[in-house]
C-alpha positions in Angstrom: 139.4 109.4 110.8 143.0 108.2 111.4 143.9 104.6 111.3 144.8 104.5 115.0 141.4 105.9 116.0 139.6 103.3 113.8 141.7 100.6 115.4 140.8 101.9 118.9 137.0 101.9 118.0 137.4 98.3 116.7 139.0 97.2 119.8 136.4 98.8 122.0 133.6 97.3 119.9 135.1 93.8 120.1 135.4 94.2 124.0 131.8 95.3 124.2 130.6 92.4 122.0 132.6 89.9 124.0 131.2 91.1 127.3 127.6 91.2 125.9 128.0 87.5 124.8 129.2 86.5 128.3 126.3 88.2 130.0 123.8 86.7 127.5 125.3 83.3 128.1 124.9 83.7 131.9 121.4 85.2 131.8 119.9 83.1 129.0 121.8 79.8 128.6 119.0 78.1 126.8 118.7 80.9 124.3 122.4 81.0 123.8 122.5 77.3 123.1 119.7 77.5 120.6 121.5 80.4 118.9 124.7 78.5 118.6 122.9 75.5 117.1 121.1 77.8 114.6 124.4 79.3 113.6 126.3 75.9 113.4 123.8 73.8 111.5 124.1 75.4 108.1 127.9 75.2 108.4 128.2 71.5 109.1 126.0 70.2 106.3 127.4 67.9 103.6 129.0 69.5 100.7 130.5 72.4 102.6 134.3 72.9 102.6 136.3 71.4 105.3 137.3 74.6 106.9 133.6 75.8 107.1 132.6 72.4 108.7 135.4 72.8 111.2 134.2 76.3 112.1 130.6 75.0 112.5 131.8 72.3 114.9 133.6 74.8 117.0 130.5 77.0 117.1 128.2 74.1 118.0 127.6 73.5 121.8 128.5 70.2 123.3 125.7 67.5 123.0 123.5 66.9 126.0 124.0 63.6 127.6 121.3 60.9 127.4 119.0 60.7 130.4 119.2 64.4 131.3 122.5 64.1 133.0 125.1 66.8 132.1 127.5 66.0 134.9 127.2 66.3 138.6 124.8 69.0 139.5 124.2 67.8 143.0 121.5 65.2 142.5 121.5 62.2 144.7 121.5 59.2 142.4 123.6 56.9 144.6 126.6 57.0 142.3 128.8 59.3 144.2 
């Protein structure tokens, strides 16, 4: 197999994986969040190198706000 063909396969595989991740996040956001947490937790533990901890923080989802409010989702709480 030539190098250009291998590069083409790698690019197509990356595009397929990226689109599969987008669909997974849209169809199962709770499962995607749990997966991101499971991947990030081992990386951010004490004793890990700084670059690995930074990668774990990038992978981890944003924390949920207290009280169940994640921003304006159309509820009528009298604040807006």
